[in-house]
N, C-alpha and C positions, 0 to 999 in steps of 0.2 A: 229757438228752444225746441228740443225733442222730448217726448215723454216715454219713459220706461215704466211699464207696469209690471210689477212682480206679484204673481198670484201664488198664494201659499195655502196649504191645508193644515189645520191643527193636528191632523192625523199623520202628517209627514215628519219623519225624523230629521230631515235636512232643512226644515223651515228656518231655523236660526242661522245656519251656515249660508243659506241662500240670501237671506236678508243682509248678512255681513258682506257677502260678495257684491251684492247690488249697491250697497252703501259705499263700499270701497271703490267700485267702478265709477259711480257718479262723482265722488270726490276728486278722482283723477281726470275726469273729462268734463270740463265746464260746458254748459249748455244743455245738460240733461236733467230733466225733472223726474224724480222717482216717486211713484205712487205704489204703496203696498196694499194689495187687495186680498180678500178672502176667496176661497174656492166656492163659497156659497153665494157670492154676489151674482146678480143676473148677468153682469158683464162677462164673467167666466163662462157661463153657459152660452152666451151669444157668440163667443169666439170658438166654441166647441172644445173647450179644454176639459180634459178628464184625468190628466196626469200632472202632478205638481212636484216641485215648483215649476212655474212657467214664466218665462220672460217675454214680454210683449213690447215691442218698440214701435211707437207711432202706429199702433193698430195691427202690426204684423208679428206673428209668432217668431221670435228670435231663437229661443231654445226651450226645450222641456228637459228638466233636470238641470244640474249645475254645470255650466261651461267652465273651462279653465280660465282663470283670471286674465291671463295674457291675451287670449283670444277674445274674451268678453270686452276688455278695454279697447283692443284694436278695432273691433266692430263698432263700438260706440263712437270712437273717434272718426271712423269712416263715415258713419251716418251724419254726425255733426258737420263734417266737412262738406258732404253732399248737400245738406240742407243749406249751408252757408253759400255754396256756389249757386244753387238754384235761386236763392234770395237775391244774390247780386245780379243775376241775369234778369230777374223780374224788375229790379230797380232801374235797369238801363232803358 
């Protein structure tokens, strides 16, 4: 399982569309856990975020702003596949 954190700001006009995009992406890609976080949480500051929405995948900044759905889903799938391959190698 990989974790997608979506950081949003109540001041951002694209908050609702970013949440919809993230939810649509995780519905289409099994193995992704979505956590929606506020820009005022300490985690946002620890990652150095100052522009929102921000998509963080397993601790790495994936995108700031809204990516195109097709690219977003493709990247999520690649990350899940990579994690599964690494997990299989570790089991050997």
